[in-house]
C-alpha positions in Angstrom: 16.3 76.8 -51.2 19.0 75.4 -50.5 20.6 72.9 -52.5 21.4 70.9 -50.0 18.3 72.1 -48.0 16.5 70.7 -50.7 18.3 67.3 -51.2 17.4 66.6 -47.0 13.8 67.9 -47.5 13.7 64.9 -50.4 15.2 62.3 -48.2 12.8 63.0 -45.8 9.9 62.2 -47.9 10.5 59.3 -49.2 12.1 57.5 -45.5 8.1 58.8 -45.1 6.8 57.6 -48.2 9.6 55.0 -50.0 8.7 56.7 -53.3 9.1 60.6 -54.9 7.1 62.0 -58.1 9.7 64.1 -60.8 6.4 66.2 -61.2 5.6 66.2 -57.1 8.7 67.7 -56.7 8.6 70.2 -58.9 6.0 71.7 -57.5 6.5 71.2 -54.5 9.7 72.9 -54.3 8.8 75.6 -57.2 11.5 74.3 -59.4 12.5 72.7 -62.5 12.3 69.1 -63.2 15.7 69.5 -64.6 16.7 71.1 -61.8 14.1 67.6 -59.5 16.1 65.1 -61.8 19.5 66.5 -60.5 19.1 66.2 -57.0 17.6 62.8 -57.6 21.2 61.4 -59.2 22.9 62.7 -56.9 21.0 60.9 -53.8 21.7 57.7 -56.3 25.2 58.3 -56.2 25.0 57.6 -52.4 22.8 55.0 -52.5 19.9 56.6 -50.5 17.6 55.6 -53.4 17.5 54.1 -56.9 16.0 56.0 -60.2 14.0 54.7 -62.2 11.8 57.4 -65.2 9.7 59.1 -63.4 10.4 59.5 -60.6 12.7 57.4 -57.6 12.2 55.1 -54.0 13.8 53.4 -51.9 14.9 50.1 -52.9 14.0 47.1 -50.1 15.8 44.1 -49.5 13.0 41.7 -49.5 11.1 43.1 -52.8 12.8 44.4 -56.4 9.4 46.4 -57.2 9.3 49.7 -58.7 6.4 51.2 -56.3 3.1 51.2 -57.5 2.7 54.9 -57.1 5.3 55.4 -59.4 4.5 52.9 -62.0 1.8 53.8 -62.5 3.1 57.2 -63.4 4.7 56.2 -66.6 3.6 55.4 -69.7 0.1 56.8 -68.7 -0.7 57.6 -72.3 0.6 54.0 -73.7 -1.7 52.1 -71.6 -4.7 53.9 -71.8 -4.2 53.2 -75.1 -3.2 49.3 -74.7 -6.9 49.8 -73.0 -8.9 51.7 -75.5 -7.8 48.0 -77.7 -8.6 45.6 -75.5 -11.7 47.2 -75.0 -12.7 45.9 -77.9 -12.6 42.6 -77.6 -14.6 42.7 -74.2 -18.3 41.7 -74.4 -21.1 41.9 -71.8 -21.8 38.7 -70.0 -17.5 37.6 -70.2 -15.4 36.8 -67.3 -12.1 38.7 -66.9 -9.6 37.5 -64.7 -7.0 40.9 -64.2 -3.8 41.5 -62.9 -2.4 44.0 -60.3 -0.8 45.4 -63.2 -0.6 49.3 -63.9 -2.0 47.9 -68.0 -4.5 46.2 -66.8 -6.1 49.1 -64.1 -6.0 50.6 -67.0 -8.3 47.7 -68.6 -10.6 48.0 -65.6 -10.5 51.8 -65.8 -12.1 51.5 -69.6 -14.1 48.7 -68.4 -15.4 50.8 -66.4 -16.4 53.7 -68.7 -18.3 51.8 -70.6 -20.2 49.4 -68.0 -19.5 46.4 -69.7 -22.3 43.9 -67.9 -19.1 41.5 -66.8 -18.0 39.2 -64.0 -14.3 40.7 -62.7 -11.5 38.1 -60.7 -8.4 40.3 -59.6 -5.8 39.7 -57.1 -5.6 43.6 -57.6 -7.2 45.7 -54.6 -6.1 49.0 -57.5 -9.2 47.0 -59.1 -11.8 46.3 -57.0 -11.2 49.9 -55.9 -12.0 50.9 -59.7 -15.2 48.5 -59.8 -16.5 49.6 -55.8 -19.5 51.8 -57.3 -20.4 49.6 -60.2 -23.5 48.1 -61.1 -22.2 46.4 -63.7 -19.6 44.5 -63.2 -18.9 42.0 -60.7 -15.7 41.3 -58.4 -14.4 38.7 -57.1 -11.2 39.5 -55.2 -9.0 36.6 -54.4 -7.1 36.8 -50.7 -3.7 36.3 -49.3 -0.2 37.6 -48.3 -0.5 41.6 -49.3 1.9 42.9 -51.7 2.6 46.4 -50.9 4.3 47.8 -53.4 2.2 46.7 -56.1 -0.9 46.6 -54.4 -1.8 42.9 -54.1 -2.5 39.8 -53.3 -0.1 37.0 -53.4 0.8 33.4 -52.0 -0.2 30.2 -52.1 -3.6 31.9 -50.3 -4.4 33.2 -53.5 -2.9 30.7 -56.1 -5.5 27.4 -54.2 -8.2 30.4 -54.8 -7.4 30.8 -58.5 -8.2 27.7 -58.8 -11.6 26.7 -58.8 -12.1 29.5 -60.9 -12.0 30.4 -64.6 -12.5 32.5 -67.5 -13.6 33.6 -70.5 -10.3 35.6 -71.1 -7.1 37.2 -69.1 -5.6 40.6 -69.6 -2.6 40.5 -67.9 0.8 42.0 -68.1 4.7 41.2 -67.5 8.1 42.4 -66.5 9.6 41.4 -70.0 8.8 39.3 -72.6 11.5 37.6 -74.3 11.6 35.4 -77.4 13.2 32.3 -76.3 12.2 32.4 -73.0 8.5 33.6 -73.1 6.8 35.8 -70.5 9.2 36.6 -67.3 8.3 38.0 -64.5 10.6 39.9 -61.1 8.5 38.9 -58.8 7.9 34.8 -58.2 4.8 35.1 -56.1 3.6 37.8 -58.9 4.5 35.1 -61.5 2.3 32.3 -59.9 -1.0 34.4 -59.9 -0.8 35.3 -63.9 0.3 32.3 -64.7 -3.1 30.6 -63.3 -4.5 33.0 -64.7 -3.3 32.6 -68.2 -4.2 28.1 -67.4 -7.3 28.9 -65.7 -9.0 31.3 -68.5 -9.9 30.1 -72.3 -8.2 33.5 -74.5 -4.9 35.6 -72.9 -4.2 38.6 -73.9 -0.7 40.4 -72.9 -0.7 43.2 -72.8 2.0 45.3 -72.6 4.4 48.5 -73.8 7.6 48.5 -76.3 9.8 48.6 -73.0 9.2 45.3 -72.1 10.1 43.1 -75.3 13.9 41.3 -75.5 14.0 41.4 -71.9 14.6 38.8 -69.4 13.7 38.3 -65.7 13.6 35.0 -62.9 10.6 34.4 -62.9 8.7 32.4 -65.9 5.2 32.8 -66.0 4.4 30.9 -69.5 6.1 30.5 -72.7 4.8 32.6 -75.0 2.6 29.4 -77.1 0.8 29.8 -74.1 -0.3 33.9 -75.2 -3.5 34.6 -77.7 -3.2 38.0 -78.3 -0.5 40.4 -77.5 -1.8 44.2 -77.5 1.1 46.3 -77.6 1.9 50.6 -78.2 5.1 50.1 -80.9 5.0 48.1 -84.1 7.8 45.3 -83.0 10.5 44.0 -85.7 10.0 41.4 -88.4 11.9 39.0 -85.9 9.0 39.1 -83.5 6.2 39.0 -86.1 7.8 35.2 -87.7 8.0 33.8 -84.2 4.8 35.0 -82.9 2.7 34.5 -86.4 4.9 30.2 -86.0 3.4 30.3 -82.7 -0.1 31.6 -83.2 -0.4 34.0 -81.0 -1.7 37.0 -82.8 -0.6 41.4 -82.4 -2.9 43.9 -82.0 -1.5 47.5 -82.4 -2.9 50.1 -81.3 
């Protein structure tokens, strides 16, 4: 297949699905992943798509979030390792708040694997799917406006439902963590959900990989002193460790 034909086919797939994965396109067109990366770079220059690690997606005027299908492929090993560390803090009988992040979905998967007898409160369709056949987990899913890019429920209705729900532990992620401003998100409505989960839980676990640190997004979830534990995949700088120690935030490395 000629390059120009492959580019047209990739653009067609993007228009149909909204996003593409490099490894999938490589197999589909029987070319190397490096070839697909070059193809996507060419399409990005024409403003057809937005390139990210592992794939590309069509940008939306109303939602800048990278689609879930792509985020589920990024740093997957690290996310599973974070989840394996998180399970050490979960006991039978706990009630858990679990958000719609891909790392939180990994936590849900490990909870299911170990057959923990817990109640899970979530706004994530993906998390619900993990537990749909579980004999051990009671699921409470809040409703509201459905956000397609994250497969989650957001908005005032979801926040109002969370208002009357409480948990022992919250497992939440974010788009960015900043030493000065705290935990932030690129979505105002997703930030509202996470803020309420944190407020209504006895302990909060921020589950984030190394790429989230020293970045900043527009919408505040909470200040760092509202977090009890940060579970991450790589040692933080001395400045970070000192700051978190002063705030009495425990750092847990995988």
